[in-house]
C-alpha positions as CSV (number, residue, x, y, z in Angstrom):
1,M,77.7,-98.1,-127.1
2,M,77.8,-101.8,-126.4
3,N,75.3,-103.3,-124.0
4,M,77.3,-105.0,-121.3
5,V,75.9,-108.4,-120.3
6,T,76.0,-109.0,-116.6
7,K,75.2,-112.0,-114.6
8,E,74.3,-112.3,-110.9
9,I,74.8,-115.1,-108.4
10,Y,73.6,-115.5,-104.9
11,L,75.6,-117.7,-102.6
12,K,74.9,-119.1,-99.1
13,A,77.9,-118.5,-96.8
14,D,78.1,-120.3,-93.6
15,D,79.7,-118.9,-90.5
16,I,80.6,-115.3,-91.5
17,P,82.9,-114.5,-88.6
18,C,81.8,-110.9,-87.7
19,T,80.0,-107.9,-89.1
20,G,83.4,-106.1,-89.4
21,C,84.5,-108.8,-91.8
22,V,81.7,-108.0,-94.3
23,E,83.4,-104.9,-95.6
24,D,86.7,-106.7,-96.1
25,M,85.0,-109.6,-97.8
26,E,83.2,-107.2,-100.2
27,K,86.5,-105.5,-101.0
28,V,88.2,-108.8,-101.8
29,L,85.4,-109.7,-104.2
30,R,85.2,-106.2,-105.8
31,D,89.0,-106.2,-106.3
32,Q,88.7,-109.3,-108.6
33,E,88.7,-108.2,-112.2
34,G,85.3,-108.9,-113.8
35,I,83.3,-108.6,-110.5
36,L,81.3,-105.4,-110.8
37,E,79.3,-105.5,-107.5
38,A,79.5,-107.5,-104.4
39,T,77.4,-107.4,-101.2
40,V,77.6,-109.6,-98.2
41,N,74.5,-109.8,-96.0
42,Y,75.8,-110.8,-92.5
43,A,72.4,-111.5,-91.0
44,E,71.2,-113.8,-93.8
45,E,74.7,-115.1,-94.7
46,I,74.1,-114.4,-98.4
47,I,76.7,-113.1,-100.8
48,H,75.4,-111.4,-103.9
49,I,77.8,-110.9,-106.8
50,K,77.2,-109.1,-110.1
51,Y,79.8,-109.9,-112.7
52,D,80.8,-109.6,-116.4
53,P,80.9,-113.1,-117.9
54,E,83.1,-111.8,-120.7
55,V,85.8,-110.9,-118.2
56,I,85.5,-113.6,-115.5
57,E,84.0,-117.1,-115.7
58,R,81.3,-118.3,-113.3
59,A,83.7,-120.9,-111.8
60,D,86.2,-118.2,-111.0
61,V,83.5,-116.1,-109.4
62,I,82.6,-119.0,-107.1
63,H,86.3,-119.8,-106.5
64,T,86.9,-116.1,-105.4
65,A,83.9,-116.3,-103.1
66,R,85.3,-119.5,-101.6
67,K,88.5,-117.8,-100.7
68,I,86.7,-115.5,-98.3
69,A,83.8,-117.6,-97.1
70,N,82.5,-121.1,-96.5
71,I,80.1,-121.4,-99.4
72,S,77.5,-124.1,-98.7
73,K,75.3,-123.6,-101.8
74,I,74.3,-121.5,-104.8
75,I,70.9,-120.0,-104.0
76,S,70.2,-118.6,-107.4
77,E,71.6,-117.3,-110.6
78,Q,70.4,-114.7,-113.2
């Protein structure tokens, strides 16, 4: 079995409209091919995304996040 290489990125999102939006935002991210996990922390305004770099490029991950939130900065990447 092949070991899948995954990458993670933490993004700062400004002005997440409401706690109810969080679930919809996570669904939009998870529906993107190559994004394996996505969590949105409403209180801290942080989006955490785990993705497969062989399926989706880093720039496309950030682009997808920008569709659902006002991303002000990249906090960290692993």
